[in-house]
C-alpha positions, 0 to 999 in steps of 0.5 A: 660441750653443749652450745652456750647459746642454747644453754643461755636460752635454757637458763632463761627458761629455767632460772631457778634450776641448777644444772651442769652446763657441760652435760651433753645429755641435758634434755626433757626430764633432766630435772622436774621442771623440764616437763613436756609443757616446759619443753614446748615453751623452751622450743618456742623460746629457741625459735625466737632466739634463733629466728627459726621455726620447728614443726610440732613433730620436731618439737616433740622429737627434739628432746635433748640439747644435743639434738636441738643443736644438730637441728639448728646446724642442719638449718645453717645456724651456727651455735657456739 
């Protein structure tokens, strides 16, 4: 199951979208609103929420909730 904390940021970023919070494959283009620009904004929201910085390359590479959770964990950030 995806991190509740990451899902909370996703829900805040896309309040009008209905999606399956248990879907471990959620990522860019999972729904029409989650395009490349929205993804960049989502990644910046994650940076703020978790007090972390991603490089531009990382932002482009981290395309799913699962990949984002792994990246946060690798920085020692516990995501629940």
